[in-house]
C-alpha positions as a Markdown table, in Angstrom:
| # | Residue | x | y | z |
|---|---|---|---|---|
| 1 | Met | 34.4 | 24.8 | 29.3 |
| 2 | Ala | 31.6 | 22.7 | 30.7 |
| 3 | Glu | 29.1 | 25.2 | 29.3 |
| 4 | Thr | 30.5 | 24.7 | 25.8 |
| 5 | Lys | 30.1 | 20.9 | 25.9 |
| 6 | Thr | 26.5 | 21.2 | 27.0 |
| 7 | Ala | 25.7 | 23.8 | 24.4 |
| 8 | Asn | 27.2 | 21.5 | 21.7 |
| 9 | Ala | 25.3 | 18.5 | 23.1 |
| 10 | Gln | 22.0 | 20.4 | 22.9 |
| 11 | Ala | 22.8 | 21.6 | 19.4 |
| 12 | Ser | 23.5 | 18.0 | 18.2 |
| 13 | Thr | 20.2 | 16.7 | 19.7 |
| 14 | Lys | 18.3 | 19.4 | 18.0 |
| 15 | Glu | 19.8 | 18.4 | 14.6 |
| 16 | Lys | 18.6 | 14.8 | 15.0 |
| 17 | Val | 14.9 | 15.4 | 14.3 |
| 18 | Pro | 13.2 | 12.1 | 13.7 |
| 19 | Arg | 12.0 | 11.7 | 10.1 |
| 20 | Lys | 8.5 | 10.5 | 9.3 |
| 21 | Arg | 8.5 | 7.1 | 7.8 |
| 22 | Glu | 6.7 | 6.7 | 4.6 |
| 23 | Ala | 4.0 | 4.1 | 4.6 |
| 24 | Val | 4.9 | 1.3 | 2.3 |
| 25 | Glu | 2.0 | -0.8 | 1.1 |
| 26 | Thr | 2.5 | -4.5 | 0.7 |
| 27 | Val | 2.2 | -5.9 | -2.8 |
| 28 | Tyr | 0.3 | -9.2 | -3.1 |
| 29 | Thr | 0.1 | -11.7 | -6.0 |
| 30 | Ala | -3.0 | -12.1 | -8.0 |
| 31 | Glu | -3.6 | -15.5 | -6.3 |
| 32 | Glu | -3.3 | -14.0 | -2.8 |
| 33 | Leu | -5.7 | -11.2 | -3.7 |
| 34 | Ser | -8.2 | -13.7 | -5.2 |
| 35 | Asn | -8.1 | -15.8 | -2.1 |
| 36 | Ala | -8.9 | -12.7 | -0.1 |
| 37 | Ser | -12.0 | -11.9 | -2.2 |
| 38 | Glu | -14.1 | -11.2 | 0.8 |
| 39 | Arg | -12.2 | -8.0 | 1.3 |
| 40 | Phe | -13.5 | -6.8 | -2.0 |
| 41 | Gly | -17.1 | -7.9 | -1.4 |
| 42 | Thr | -17.2 | -10.2 | -4.4 |
| 43 | Arg | -16.3 | -13.8 | -5.5 |
| 44 | Lys | -12.8 | -15.1 | -6.0 |
| 45 | Glu | -13.4 | -15.4 | -9.8 |
| 46 | Cys | -14.3 | -11.7 | -10.1 |
| 47 | Val | -11.1 | -10.6 | -8.5 |
| 48 | Ala | -9.0 | -12.9 | -10.7 |
| 49 | Ala | -10.9 | -11.7 | -13.8 |
| 50 | Ala | -10.4 | -8.0 | -12.9 |
| 51 | Leu | -6.7 | -8.4 | -12.3 |
| 52 | Lys | -6.3 | -10.4 | -15.5 |
| 53 | Tyr | -8.3 | -7.9 | -17.5 |
| 54 | Tyr | -6.1 | -5.0 | -16.4 |
| 55 | Gly | -2.9 | -7.1 | -16.9 |
| 56 | Lys | -1.9 | -7.1 | -13.2 |
| 57 | Asp | -0.1 | -10.1 | -11.7 |
| 58 | Lys | 0.7 | -8.1 | -8.5 |
| 59 | Ala | -1.0 | -5.2 | -6.7 |
| 60 | Thr | -1.6 | -3.5 | -3.4 |
| 61 | Leu | -4.9 | -3.9 | -1.7 |
| 62 | Lys | -5.9 | -0.3 | -2.5 |
| 63 | Glu | -5.0 | -0.7 | -6.2 |
| 64 | Ala | -6.7 | -4.1 | -6.4 |
| 65 | Lys | -9.9 | -2.7 | -4.8 |
| 66 | Glu | -10.0 | 0.1 | -7.3 |
| 67 | Leu | -9.5 | -2.3 | -10.2 |
| 68 | Val | -12.1 | -4.7 | -9.0 |
| 69 | Asn | -14.6 | -1.9 | -8.5 |
| 70 | Lys | -13.8 | -0.5 | -11.9 |
| 71 | Phe | -14.2 | -3.9 | -13.5 |
| 72 | Leu | -17.5 | -4.7 | -11.8 |
| 73 | Ser | -19.0 | -1.4 | -12.8 |
| 74 | Lys | -18.1 | -1.8 | -16.5 |
| 75 | Glu | -21.1 | -2.0 | -18.9 |
| 76 | Val | -21.9 | -5.5 | -20.1 |
| 77 | Lys | -22.3 | -5.6 | -23.9 |
């Protein structure tokens, strides 16, 4: 009977495989991102203009960086 309990205990520990946590990126407001303009290598006004141009009032750092780079590389007419 003792063997059955240990076999069940081992089986239940094998079933409890830790799941990988998905990385959740923090979403910042446009004002917070503008205040952190040094992270984008540009001025505060450029970050604010890029986010406003693309209609974003909130974004992750990765998304904001892509938008700022895209905005800054646009052709000036």
